[in-house]
C-alpha positions as CSV (number, residue, x, y, z in Angstrom):
1,M,100.0,-101.2,-15.2
2,S,97.0,-103.4,-15.3
3,K,94.5,-103.0,-18.1
4,Y,91.8,-102.9,-15.5
5,A,91.1,-100.0,-13.2
6,H,92.4,-100.5,-9.7
7,P,89.6,-101.9,-7.5
8,Y,90.1,-99.2,-4.9
9,S,89.8,-96.5,-7.5
10,R,86.6,-98.2,-8.6
11,S,85.4,-98.2,-5.0
12,I,86.0,-94.5,-4.7
13,L,84.2,-93.7,-7.9
14,G,81.3,-96.0,-7.1
15,S,80.9,-94.6,-3.6
16,A,81.0,-91.0,-4.8
17,S,78.4,-91.8,-7.5
18,L,76.2,-93.5,-4.9
19,F,76.5,-90.5,-2.6
20,L,75.6,-88.1,-5.4
21,F,72.7,-90.3,-6.5
22,I,71.3,-90.3,-3.0
23,L,71.7,-86.5,-2.7
24,W,70.2,-86.1,-6.2
25,T,67.2,-88.3,-5.2
26,I,66.6,-86.3,-2.0
27,L,66.7,-83.0,-4.0
28,I,64.2,-84.4,-6.5
29,K,61.9,-85.7,-3.7
30,H,61.9,-82.3,-2.1
31,H,61.3,-80.5,-5.4
32,A,64.5,-78.5,-5.4
33,S,63.9,-75.3,-7.4
34,F,67.2,-75.5,-9.4
35,I,66.3,-79.0,-10.6
36,T,62.8,-77.9,-11.6
37,A,64.4,-75.0,-13.4
38,V,66.9,-77.2,-15.3
39,D,64.2,-79.8,-16.2
40,Q,61.9,-77.1,-17.5
41,G,64.7,-75.4,-19.3
42,A,65.6,-78.6,-21.1
43,I,62.0,-79.1,-22.2
44,N,61.8,-75.5,-23.4
45,L,65.0,-75.9,-25.3
46,L,63.7,-78.9,-27.3
47,H,60.2,-77.6,-27.8
48,P,60.9,-75.8,-31.1
49,L,62.1,-79.2,-32.6
50,I,58.8,-80.9,-31.9
51,D,56.7,-81.8,-34.9
52,P,55.1,-85.0,-36.1
53,T,58.0,-86.1,-38.3
54,N,60.6,-85.5,-35.7
55,T,58.5,-87.2,-33.1
56,R,58.1,-90.3,-35.2
57,I,61.8,-90.5,-35.9
58,I,62.9,-89.9,-32.4
59,S,60.3,-92.3,-31.0
60,S,61.7,-95.0,-33.3
61,I,65.3,-94.3,-32.1
62,S,64.1,-94.4,-28.5
63,N,62.4,-97.8,-29.1
64,L,65.9,-99.2,-30.0
65,A,66.7,-98.9,-26.3
66,S,63.4,-100.5,-25.1
67,P,63.5,-103.3,-22.6
68,I,62.7,-105.8,-25.4
69,M,65.5,-104.6,-27.6
70,M,67.9,-104.5,-24.6
71,T,67.1,-108.1,-24.0
72,V,67.9,-108.9,-27.6
73,Y,71.2,-107.1,-27.4
74,A,72.1,-108.9,-24.2
75,L,71.2,-112.3,-25.7
76,A,73.3,-111.4,-28.8
77,I,76.3,-110.6,-26.6
78,A,75.9,-113.8,-24.6
79,A,75.7,-115.8,-27.9
80,Y,78.9,-114.1,-29.1
81,L,80.6,-115.0,-25.9
82,G,79.4,-118.6,-26.2
83,H,80.8,-118.7,-29.7
84,K,84.1,-117.6,-28.3
85,Q,83.9,-120.5,-25.8
86,Q,83.2,-118.1,-23.0
87,F,79.9,-119.7,-21.8
88,R,80.3,-118.8,-18.2
89,T,81.2,-115.2,-19.0
90,G,78.1,-115.0,-21.2
91,L,75.8,-116.5,-18.5
92,N,77.3,-114.1,-15.9
93,F,76.8,-111.2,-18.2
94,L,73.1,-112.1,-18.7
95,I,72.5,-112.5,-15.0
96,L,74.3,-109.2,-14.1
97,F,72.6,-107.2,-16.9
98,S,69.2,-108.5,-15.7
99,A,70.1,-107.8,-12.0
100,F,71.2,-104.2,-12.7
101,N,68.1,-103.4,-14.6
102,L,66.0,-105.0,-11.9
103,L,67.7,-102.6,-9.4
104,N,66.7,-99.6,-11.6
105,H,63.1,-100.9,-11.7
106,V,63.0,-101.3,-7.9
107,V,64.5,-97.8,-7.3
108,K,62.0,-96.3,-9.7
109,S,59.1,-98.0,-7.9
110,L,60.4,-96.7,-4.5
111,I,60.8,-93.1,-5.7
112,E,57.5,-93.0,-7.6
113,R,58.3,-89.8,-9.4
114,P,55.5,-89.0,-11.9
115,R,56.5,-88.6,-15.6
116,P,56.4,-85.2,-17.3
117,L,53.0,-83.9,-18.5
118,H,52.1,-83.6,-22.2
119,R,54.0,-86.8,-23.2
120,L,54.4,-87.2,-26.9
121,V,54.0,-91.0,-26.7
122,S,51.8,-93.2,-24.6
123,I,53.7,-94.7,-21.6
124,G,52.9,-95.6,-18.0
125,G,55.0,-96.2,-14.9
126,F,57.3,-93.8,-13.1
127,S,60.0,-91.4,-14.2
128,F,63.1,-91.5,-12.0
129,P,65.6,-92.9,-13.0
130,S,65.2,-93.4,-16.7
131,G,65.2,-97.1,-17.5
132,H,66.2,-96.7,-21.1
133,T,69.2,-94.5,-20.2
134,F,70.2,-96.8,-17.4
135,A,70.1,-99.9,-19.5
136,T,72.1,-98.3,-22.3
137,I,74.8,-97.1,-19.8
138,I,75.1,-100.6,-18.3
139,L,75.3,-102.1,-21.8
140,V,78.0,-99.7,-22.8
141,Y,79.9,-100.4,-19.6
142,S,79.7,-104.1,-20.2
143,I,80.8,-103.9,-23.8
144,T,83.8,-101.7,-23.0
145,A,84.8,-104.1,-20.2
146,L,84.6,-107.0,-22.7
147,T,86.9,-105.1,-25.1
148,K,89.5,-105.0,-22.4
149,R,88.9,-108.7,-21.4
150,F,89.5,-109.8,-25.0
151,D,92.5,-107.5,-25.5
152,F,91.0,-105.3,-28.2
153,S,93.5,-102.8,-29.5
154,R,93.7,-99.5,-27.7
155,K,92.3,-97.7,-30.7
156,S,89.4,-100.1,-30.9
157,Q,88.6,-99.6,-27.2
158,I,88.6,-95.9,-27.5
159,T,86.4,-96.0,-30.6
160,I,83.9,-98.3,-29.0
161,A,83.8,-96.2,-25.9
162,I,83.2,-93.0,-27.8
163,I,80.4,-94.6,-29.9
164,G,78.9,-96.0,-26.7
165,W,78.8,-92.6,-25.0
166,L,77.3,-91.0,-28.1
167,L,74.6,-93.7,-27.9
168,I,74.0,-93.0,-24.3
169,L,73.6,-89.2,-25.0
170,L,71.3,-90.0,-27.9
171,V,69.0,-92.3,-25.9
172,A,68.9,-89.7,-23.1
173,F,68.0,-87.0,-25.6
174,T,65.2,-89.1,-27.1
175,R,63.6,-89.7,-23.6
176,I,63.7,-86.0,-22.8
177,F,62.4,-84.9,-26.3
178,L,59.4,-87.3,-26.0
179,H,58.6,-85.8,-22.6
180,V,58.6,-89.2,-21.0
181,H,61.5,-88.3,-18.7
182,F,63.0,-85.2,-17.2
183,F,66.6,-84.2,-17.7
184,S,67.3,-85.0,-14.1
185,D,66.0,-88.5,-14.6
186,T,68.8,-89.2,-17.0
187,I,71.4,-87.8,-14.6
188,G,70.0,-90.1,-11.9
189,S,70.4,-93.0,-14.3
190,L,74.1,-92.1,-14.9
191,L,74.8,-91.8,-11.2
192,L,73.0,-95.1,-10.3
193,A,74.5,-97.0,-13.2
194,T,78.0,-95.8,-12.4
195,A,77.6,-96.5,-8.7
196,S,76.2,-100.0,-9.2
197,W,78.7,-101.0,-11.9
198,Q,81.8,-99.6,-10.2
199,L,81.0,-101.0,-6.8
200,F,80.1,-104.4,-8.1
201,T,83.2,-104.7,-10.3
202,A,85.4,-103.4,-7.4
203,T,84.0,-105.9,-5.0
204,S,84.4,-108.7,-7.6
205,E,88.0,-107.8,-8.2
206,L,88.9,-107.6,-4.5
207,F,87.2,-111.0,-4.0
208,R,89.2,-112.6,-6.8
209,K,92.5,-111.1,-5.4
210,H,91.7,-112.4,-1.9
211,K,90.8,-115.8,-3.2
212,K,94.0,-115.9,-5.2
213,L,96.1,-115.0,-2.2
214,S,94.3,-117.6,-0.1
215,T,95.2,-120.4,-2.4
C-alpha cells in the first residue's frame, strides 16, 4: 500500500469537511442556540482558571502561534528543506503555507463574526475561524506530510503526529481561555484547514498521476 492516502479518500474527506464547514458557518451566522450554548459553556468552564498569573502564561503560549512566529517556523522548515537539497519543496511549502493562511484571513473577513466580549488581551479583527488554530493545523499537516516524504520511521511519524495534535489542542485552548475566540471558532478552523489541505493534496496527487500516465 502507498505511504500516502489515496487521492479519492482525500477528496471524500476534504469534501465532507468543506460541507460541514459551510453548514457550521451558516449555523453561526444564524446564531444557532446550541452553538451559543456550547460557546458559553466553554467560557464558563474555563472561568475558574482565570487569574493574572495564568493569563500571562497562557498569553505567552498563545503568542507562540502568532502570525509572526508562524512565519518564523515556516522559514525554518523551508531552510531545513533547502539544507536537504529540496529547494523546490521548500519554496512550494512557503507558498502553500502563505496561501492557506490567506484563505483563512479572507474567510474571516467575509464572515465578520465579532470576537467574544471581556477579552483578556488586547486584539482586533474578527473571530471566525481562529487564525492561530488554523495556522497551527496547517503547520502540523505539513510537517506530518514531510515525515512521510522523507521516510521517517513509523514510530517517528506517529510520535510527531501525536505531538502535533497536542499542540493544536493547546493553541485552541489558549485562544478560548483568553476570550479572543469562541470554541466554535476553533472547530471552524479545524474544518476549513482539513477541507483545504485534503482537497489541495488530492487534486495535486491526481494531477501528478494524470501527468505521469500522459508521458
